[in-house]
C-alpha positions as CSV (number, residue, x, y, z in Angstrom):
1,X,6.4,-14.8,38.2
2,X,6.0,-13.8,34.3
3,X,7.4,-10.6,32.8
4,X,5.0,-7.4,33.4
5,X,2.0,-7.6,31.4
6,X,1.3,-4.3,29.4
7,X,-2.1,-4.2,28.4
8,X,-3.5,-2.1,25.4
9,X,-6.8,-0.2,26.3
10,X,-8.6,0.9,23.5
11,X,-12.3,2.3,24.0
12,X,-12.1,1.5,27.5
13,X,-11.2,-2.3,27.2
14,X,-8.5,-4.9,26.4
15,X,-7.4,-8.1,27.3
16,X,-4.3,-10.1,27.6
17,X,-3.5,-13.7,29.3
18,X,-2.2,-12.9,32.7
19,X,-1.0,-15.7,35.3
20,X,-2.5,-15.6,38.3
21,X,-1.0,-14.0,41.2
22,X,-0.9,-10.4,42.9
23,X,0.1,-7.6,41.0
24,X,1.0,-3.6,41.2
25,X,-0.8,-2.0,38.8
26,X,0.7,1.7,37.2
27,X,-0.9,3.7,34.4
28,X,0.5,5.2,31.3
29,X,-2.8,7.4,30.2
30,X,-2.0,10.9,28.0
31,X,-4.3,13.6,30.2
32,X,-4.7,11.6,33.1
33,X,-3.1,11.5,36.4
34,X,-1.2,8.3,35.9
35,X,-0.7,8.1,40.2
36,X,-4.6,7.8,40.3
37,X,-4.7,4.3,39.2
38,X,-7.4,2.4,41.2
39,X,-7.5,-0.6,42.8
40,X,-3.2,-0.1,42.7
41,X,-2.8,-3.8,44.0
42,X,-4.8,-6.4,42.1
43,X,-5.1,-10.1,42.8
44,X,-5.8,-12.4,39.6
45,X,-7.4,-15.5,40.7
46,X,-8.5,-18.2,38.6
47,X,-12.3,-18.3,37.8
48,X,-12.1,-14.5,37.9
49,X,-11.7,-13.2,33.9
50,X,-12.6,-9.2,34.3
51,X,-11.1,-6.9,36.2
52,X,-12.0,-3.1,36.6
53,X,-9.9,-0.3,37.2
54,X,-10.2,3.6,36.9
55,X,-7.9,6.7,36.5
56,X,-8.5,10.4,37.2
57,X,-8.3,13.4,35.2
58,X,-7.9,16.6,37.0
59,X,-8.5,19.5,34.6
60,X,-11.1,22.0,34.2
61,X,-13.2,22.9,30.9
62,X,-15.8,25.8,31.7
63,X,-17.9,26.2,28.6
64,X,-18.8,30.0,28.3
65,X,-22.3,30.6,27.1
66,X,-23.3,34.3,25.6
67,X,-25.8,35.3,23.1
68,X,-22.9,35.9,20.7
69,X,-20.6,33.3,22.1
70,X,-18.0,36.0,22.5
71,X,-16.0,36.6,26.1
72,X,-17.8,40.0,26.8
73,X,-21.1,39.3,25.1
74,X,-24.4,38.9,27.1
75,X,-24.5,35.5,29.4
76,X,-26.9,32.9,29.0
77,X,-27.7,31.6,32.6
78,X,-29.6,27.8,32.6
79,X,-27.5,25.9,29.5
80,X,-27.0,22.8,30.3
81,X,-24.1,20.5,28.8
82,X,-23.2,16.8,28.9
83,X,-20.3,15.0,28.5
84,X,-20.2,12.4,26.4
85,X,-18.0,9.6,24.7
86,X,-17.1,9.9,20.7
87,X,-20.7,8.2,19.9
88,X,-22.5,11.2,21.7
89,X,-23.3,8.7,24.6
90,X,-23.8,10.7,27.8
91,X,-22.0,10.0,31.1
92,X,-22.1,11.5,34.6
93,X,-24.1,14.4,35.6
94,X,-25.0,17.2,33.4
95,X,-23.8,20.8,34.1
96,X,-25.8,24.2,33.4
97,X,-24.4,27.8,33.0
98,X,-24.8,29.9,36.3
99,X,-25.6,33.8,36.3
100,X,-22.6,34.7,34.2
101,X,-22.7,31.8,31.7
102,X,-20.3,29.6,33.0
103,X,-20.1,25.7,33.5
104,X,-17.5,23.4,34.4
105,X,-16.7,20.0,33.7
106,X,-14.0,19.0,36.2
107,X,-11.4,16.3,36.0
108,X,-11.1,16.2,32.1
109,X,-7.9,14.9,30.4
110,X,-5.0,17.8,29.8
111,X,-1.6,17.4,28.1
112,X,1.0,19.4,26.5
113,X,0.8,17.5,23.5
114,X,-1.0,14.6,22.5
115,X,-4.0,15.4,24.5
116,X,-7.3,13.4,24.1
117,X,-10.2,14.5,22.4
118,X,-13.4,15.4,25.3
119,X,-16.8,15.3,24.1
120,X,-19.4,17.1,24.9
121,X,-22.7,18.3,23.6
122,X,-25.7,20.8,24.8
123,X,-28.8,19.5,26.1
124,X,-30.9,22.5,26.6
125,X,-31.1,26.3,26.8
126,X,-32.7,28.4,29.2
127,X,-35.9,28.3,26.9
128,X,-35.3,31.9,25.3
129,X,-32.1,30.8,23.7
130,X,-31.4,28.2,20.1
131,X,-28.4,26.0,21.1
132,X,-26.6,23.8,18.6
133,X,-27.3,19.9,20.0
134,X,-24.6,18.6,17.8
135,X,-21.7,16.6,19.9
136,X,-18.9,18.9,20.1
137,X,-15.2,18.4,21.0
138,X,-12.2,19.6,21.9
139,X,-8.3,18.9,23.5
140,X,-6.8,20.9,26.9
141,X,-2.8,21.4,26.5
142,X,-3.4,23.1,30.0
143,X,-5.0,22.5,32.9
144,X,-8.0,24.7,32.5
145,X,-9.5,25.8,29.2
146,X,-12.7,28.1,28.4
147,X,-14.3,27.2,25.3
148,X,-16.9,30.1,24.2
149,X,-20.5,28.8,23.1
150,X,-22.9,31.1,21.3
151,X,-26.8,30.8,22.1
152,X,-29.0,33.4,19.9
153,X,-32.2,34.5,21.5
154,X,-35.3,32.8,19.5
155,X,-36.7,34.6,16.6
156,X,-39.6,36.0,16.5
157,X,-41.7,33.9,14.2
158,X,-45.9,35.0,12.8
159,X,-47.9,31.8,12.8
160,X,-51.1,32.0,10.8
161,X,-54.4,30.2,11.4
162,X,-56.7,29.9,8.5
163,X,-60.2,27.7,7.8
164,X,-59.1,25.3,5.1
165,X,-62.6,25.1,3.4
166,X,-62.3,28.7,2.7
167,X,-58.9,29.1,1.3
168,X,-57.3,32.3,3.2
169,X,-60.1,33.4,5.3
170,X,-58.1,34.2,8.3
171,X,-59.5,32.8,11.8
172,X,-60.3,36.0,14.0
173,X,-59.2,34.9,17.5
174,X,-58.3,31.6,19.0
175,X,-54.3,30.5,20.7
176,X,-52.3,27.4,19.0
177,X,-50.3,25.6,21.4
178,X,-46.6,23.7,20.4
179,X,-45.7,21.4,22.8
């Protein structure tokens, strides 16, 4: 049998010329539980040229949302976040903050050094607060981390409605609906 094959994975994929045979599979991925690689044994056979593996992480990233972004601020329940890749593509089930303003992303990678970036973005708030939908990232050097996020209260805005045929003439009563 040939020497061990070391496949370099970049952005979730790699390739290597591999002889047919049965192989024990091990991982060396910073931030992940390298003993969790599945399948742990792989049969490489003629006519099959693609193989898929999984590896799990064990960290927990908590996003704590308050009106001012501070640990002691007024919590915002109902803020929604999604895990993403570096391009902003969403993966997995979104998480929503609880009454304490906390939402946990379980199974995220962490490492004392060289930890991979964890990408996420906020996709909604509770309907009464502003939020930043930008793609954000962080790293974790321990099994748990809390990131403070601000969702400021909506600002009261003044709306005017006038008649276009008589410049400046205010409309006496009515409603406008913004959807």
